[in-house]
N, C-alpha and C positions, 0 to 999 in steps of 0.2 A: 742492839739486838733486833731482829725481826720478829713480828708478831706471829701468832699461831696460823692465821689465815694465809699469810704469805708462805710459811712453811708447808702447810697442806697444798698450796698451789704449786709449789716446787715439786712436791711429790707426784701431783697428777701430770704435770708438765714432763717430768722425767719419764713417766711410763709411755706417754705420747711420743717422745723422742725415741724411745726403744722400739716402739711399733713402727713408726717411720723408718728407722735405720734397718730393721729387719726386712722391711719391704724393699729397701734400697739394695740390700745384699741379694735378694731374689732377681732384682732387675739387672744388677751387675753380672750375675751368674748367667742369666739368659743371654746377654750380649757377648759373653767370653767363653764359658765352659759347657753350657747346657747343650745336650744333643738336640737336633732340630725337632724330634718328635715329642719333646717335652713341652712344646709351646702352648698347647691347648690347656693343659693342667696348670702350667705356670701362670696363665692369665687368670684362672680361678683362685689359685693361692694368693696371688697379689691382690685381687678383688676382696678376697676374704679379710686380709689384713686392712685394706683400705676401709672396708665397712667398719671394723671395730675401731679404727683410729678415728674416722670421721664422726661416728656416733659419739665419741668421747669429746672431740674437739669442738662439736656443735651443741653439746648438751646444756641443758638449763642448769644442771648442777655445776658445771665448769663456770658458766657465766655468774652464778651466785658466789662462787668461790673467788672470782676475780673481783667482784663488787666488794666482797669482805676485805680482800687484800688491799683494794684502793683505799679503804677506810683506815688502814694502818699506815698510810704513808705521809699523814700530816707531819709538817716540820722537816721532812726531809728535802734536800736541794733537788732541782729537776734533774741534775746529771747523776744522782745516786744510782747505783746499780739496781736496787730494789724498784725504784721508780720506772727505770727503763724496762726492767723485766716485766712488770705488771702492765706496762703500757704496751709492749709488744704482745704480751698474751692477749690483751684486749683487742688489739687490732686484727690478729689471727682469728680469734673467736668470732668477732663481729662478721668476718667474711664467711667464715665456715658455716655459721648458723643460717645464712641465707640460702645455702645449697642443700637441696634434699639429699639424704643418705644415698637413695637409689641412683641419682644422678652422678654423684661422686663416684660410687662403685662402678657405674656403667662407663664412665670416662677412664677409669683405672683399667677395667677389663678391655676396653677397645684399644687403649694404648698398647698394652702387651700384645694383644692379637695383630694389631696393625703393624707393629714392628716385625713380627715374624712374616707377615704377607709382604712387607716392604723388602726385606732381605731377598726373598725369592724373586719379587719382580724386578729389583734392581739388577740382580745377576743376570736375568734374562732380558733386560731392557724392555720390559712389557709394562707400560703404564696402565693399560686396560685391566691388568691383574691386580693392580693397586688401587684403581680408582673408587671401587666400592668402599674399601677401608677408609680412604681419605674423605669420601662423602659422609660416611658414618661420623668420623671424627669431627669434621666441621659443623655437622648438625647438632653434635653434643656440645660443641663449643657455644653455638648460639643459644642453646638451651641453658647453658651456664651464664651467658651474658644477661639472659632474660631474668635471672635471679635478682639483678641489681638495677637501681634506677637512678642513681647518684653520678651520672657521668654526662659529659657533653658530646662524646663520640663513643660508639659502642666498642671500639677498640681499646678505649680507655681501660675497660675491665680487664681485659687479657694482659695489656701491658703492664697493669698494676701488679699482676701476679710476679713479674719478673723484674720490674724497676718500680717499686712502690712510690706512689706519689707522683711519678712522671705522667704526662698527659700526651695524647696523640698530637695535639696542635704544637707542643714544644718539640717532639720529635720531627714533626714535619718541617718546622722552621730550621732546625739544625741540619737536617738532610737536604733541604733546598739550598742551604749555604754550602754544604759539604759538596753536593753534586755540581754546583756552579764552579767551585774551585777545582775539582778533580778533573772534569771533562776537558777543559783546555790543556791542563797539565799532562794528561794521558794523549791527547792528540798531538801535543808538541813532541813528546818523547817517545811514543809507542813504536814508531818506525825507525828509530836510530839504532845503529849497530852496536850490539854488545854480544860478546862470545859466550853463549849459553852451554857450549858442550861439556864443561866440567860437570853440569848437574844431571847430565844424561848418559854417563858411562854405565857400563854393566858393573854394579857394585855388589858383590855377593852379600845375601841377606846375613849370613853368619858374621860378616865383617860389620854390616850395618848395626847388628845388635850390639856388638862390642863397642861401637862408637857411640850409640845412644846410651849404653850404660855409663861410659865415661863422662859424657856431657851432663847426664842427670846427676851423676856424682858430684860434679862441680857445683851443681845447682843446689844440692842438699838432699838428694834422695837418699833415704835411710832404709837399708834392707830389712832391718829389724821391725820396721813400722809401715813399709810400702811394698807395692807390688806393681809389676808392669807386665801387661798381657797384650795378645793380639785381638783385634776386632775389626768388623767391617767398617765402622765409622768411629774414629778416636773420641774418647770421652774420659772423664776423670769422675770418680765417685769416692766419698770418704764416709766412714762409719764412726769415726772418732778421731781425735788428733793423732792417735797413735795406730790408725788402720786406714791408710790412704791407697786407692787402686787407680792406677793409670793404664791407659791403653793406647796403642798406636797401630799403624798399619804399613807394611814393608812393601815396596815396589822395587823390583831388580834394577830397573833402568832410571830410577828417579829417587835417589837417597834423601832429598829434601822432604819428601813425603813423610817418612819415618822420623827423621831428625827434628824437624820443625814442629811436626804433630806432637811428638813426645815433649819438646821444650814448652809447647802450648799447654799441654795438660799437666806438666810439672808446675807451671805457674799457677794453675788452679790448686794443684795439690799443696803447694807451699802456703797458699791462703788458708785452706782448710786446716793444715797442720799448725799454723801459727796462731790460732785463735786461743785466747787465754784458757787454760785448761779448766779454770773455776767456772767457766760458762757452759761447759759441757752438760748435756741433758737438761738444757733450758732453751727457750726460743732465741735466747741471745747467742748461743753456741753455734748457730747455723748462720750462713751468709744471706742476708735478706735480699740483697740486690745482685741480679745476674750482670748488670752494667759494670758495677765495680768488680765483680769476679772476672768478668772478661777483660777488664783493664789489666788485671795481673797476668793472665795468659798472653794477651797480646804484648804487653811490655817485655816479657821474657822471650817470647818468640822473635819479635821484630826489633824492638829498641836495644836489646842485649844481642840476641842471636844473629841478626843481619847488621850489626854495627861494624864499623872498620876495625875498631879495636878488637872485638871479639873473633872476627875472621882471622885475626893474627894468632889467636890461640887455637882456633879450630882447624886451621890448615894443616899443621902437623899431624893432628889426630886423624884427619881425613886420609892423609897420605899413608899413615901407618896401617889402617884398617881396610883400605880399599884393595889390598893385595896387588898393588902394582898399577892399578887402574888410573890412579890420580898422581903418580910420581911427577915431580916437577911442578905441581900446582903452586901458584904464587897467591899469598893473602889478597893482593889488590884484585886479582882475577876472580877469586871467590867473592869478594865484597861486590864487584860490579855485577856478576852474575846472579846472585841472590837478590839483588835490589833492582834489576832490570825492569823496566815498565813493559810488560807483555800481557796484553789483554787475552784472557782465556776463559774456558767454559767452566772450569772446576774452582768453586770457592775456596776450599781448604788448601788449594795449591796456588791461590792468587797472590800475586805480589802485594806489597804493602800498600802501594798506590791505588791499584785497580780494585782491591778487596771491598772498599766501601760501596762501590757501585752494585756489587753483587748483593749487598745487604739492602740497599735502596730498592733494588728490584723486588726482593722477596717481601719487604714492607708493603709496597704498593699492591702486589698480588694478594697478600693477606687481606688487606683492607677491602679489596674488590670482592674476594671470595665470601667474606663475612657479610658484606652489604647485599650479596645476591647479584652484583653487576657482572659477575663472572662465574660461570658454572664450572664444575671439576672437569667435565669434558672438554672445555675450552681452554683450560689451563696450560697444556703444553704448548699450544699455539701461542698464547699470550706470553708465556716464559721465553720461548725462542724469539718472539718479536722484540721484547725488552732487551734481550742479551744482544741483539743486533743493533738496536738503537742506542743503547747506553755504552756498550763495550766494543762494538763493531765485530762481534765474533758470531759465527754461525754454528749452531748446535747440531751435531751429526746424529745423535741418537738421545732417547730419553734417559738412558742410563748416565750419560754425562750432562743432562739437562734437568728436568724436573724431578727426576728420581734420585739426584745425587745426595741429597740431605736426608738425614734421619728424622729431623724434628717433627714434621707434619704426621709422620706414621704413628708418633707417640702423642698426638694432640698438643704439642707444644707451640700453640698459636700465640704470638706476641713476644716470643724469645728473640727472633732474628734481629730486631733493632738494637738489642743490648750488646751485639758485637761491635757494631759501628760506634754506638755511644761508648763502649769500652775503649776502643782506639782513641777517641777524644780525651777520655779521662787518663789514659796511659801517657799520652804526650804531656798533659799538665803535671802528672806525677814525675815524669822523667825530667822535666824542666826543673822541678824542685829538687829531686835527687842529685842532679848535676851540681846544683848550687850547694847543697849541703854536703856532698862527697867531692871535693875538688879534684882529687886524683882518680875519678871513677874510671876514665879511659884506660889508665895504667893498670888499674886493677883487672879490668876486663881483659886486656891484652895478655895478662899473666894468669888468666882463668881463675882469679880469687873473686868469687862471686858472693862469698859470705857477708862482706859489709853491705852490699846493696840488698841482700836478702834480709838482713837484720834490720835495716832501715825501713824496708817495706812492712816488716812485721811489727816494728814500733809504731809506724804511722798509721797502718791500715789493718794488718791481719788481726792483731790482738783483740780489737774491738768487737770482732764478730757482728752482730746486729744491734750493737748498743747505739749506733747513730744512723740517721737517714742519709741518703746520698748527699742532700745539700749541706747537712751538718758536717759529715766527714770532709767533703771538699773544701769547705770553708775553713776548717781546721787546719787542713794539709796545705791547700794551695791558694786560700784565700779568696775563693769565688766559685761560681756555678760552673757547669759544664759549658765549654767554649770550643769552637771549631779552630780558631786561629792557631793555637799552639801546635795542633796536629799538622796543619798545613805548612807552617813554618818549619817543622821538624822534616817533613818530606822535602820541602824545597832546599834546605840544608844538605840533607843527605843525597838528593838526587843531583845537587849541584856538583858534589864530589864525584859521584858515579859518572855522569856525563861531561864532567869538566866544563860546566856552564855556569854563568852567574844567574841563578834562579831566585836569589833572595829578594 
């Protein structure tokens, strides 16, 4: 039995959970349903909830309650749920108590306002209209970093918000290795001929919606507990294991935008829905690491969605719903087209191989902006220069350049690296899944995705925030984040796509 302090702590943490989830509902609504003129008041509503939540999460009273709960843990093993719960509560409280309430509220308010500004600026392709909001968000991020002093690099502070315990030096080492492996591979394959025309037919949006519904159904989308809506920039949000919200974006002449965007977000949703129900309304019921979160979305989008086996299941569905536009499409042609190495300007539409360099670019720019080595006014030119240097592409407008991503509008500095780290983790998990499910390819070819989903639930999802990233990876794959498995995965797949020996 747990002691009275732990029970009181659980009650306080449950109320904090409810406040955070209420705020998330408002943020989801702003990005999907809210009329544009609601933006200014929505920013105040979100700020009010953030004030209440932060006052509670940083309070001396909560700290005292955590201390009392720690005193009731004697004799429990380090892996006990109560021990993990109290430790995670302590970690979050220690971070929150360093940040003044007014700063937390200001960041929340500017994130909501910045999103509304970004939507308009992106539509107009006008970076100058967004520059002020971006400057305010980065200034607030610098103020946030100043609340901490236990770091080697200022970027460590924001990185820790999305990948707790990971340090900038580690990301830099991983990205240097990743960059050195990707650039020659892209140079070798980027100009080789692949027929991309199947991806650019005029595919009626009504048919795309039916296609997406079918594929998400294969993945485990439950209409009684999930929603799918349209938005400017796809995202996933969940408010409980039985209330998961997905979004995607439809483009008439490029069906992969909606299809793979939806698969990506459904991967996030499966993670959120797979957390053990008894962890709900506690800090363990959330996903502590965006890196592991992104490993799930990237695994479903790429390792499943773009696999040769799954293309066999996907092709008949594409033919059925394209209203004649894709009649005669062969699975092999689809497999080659969706995996072709084609450097492009848009991150969320990038192929699996070039995607990592998009993230390296953003990581480098974020560090320079935070350090003051790069001003907001200089950002578009710096962005375009790195796109040309790393990917060999010229950016035609700010809408397809520096304005394409939503993250900076919401103050999410430090998030971008987790996409590429997620790719690396996904490859390590994929190796393990293939070993544990010997007939996995046959299952994917028959769109039987349940066994893989349940394997991920058992190995990763159900634990929520019970384990740190190193602990979780050690349990499942037997070691830390590595670049090698991801590069090996790419070389095997691309060897099939281009009929070359790349191993």
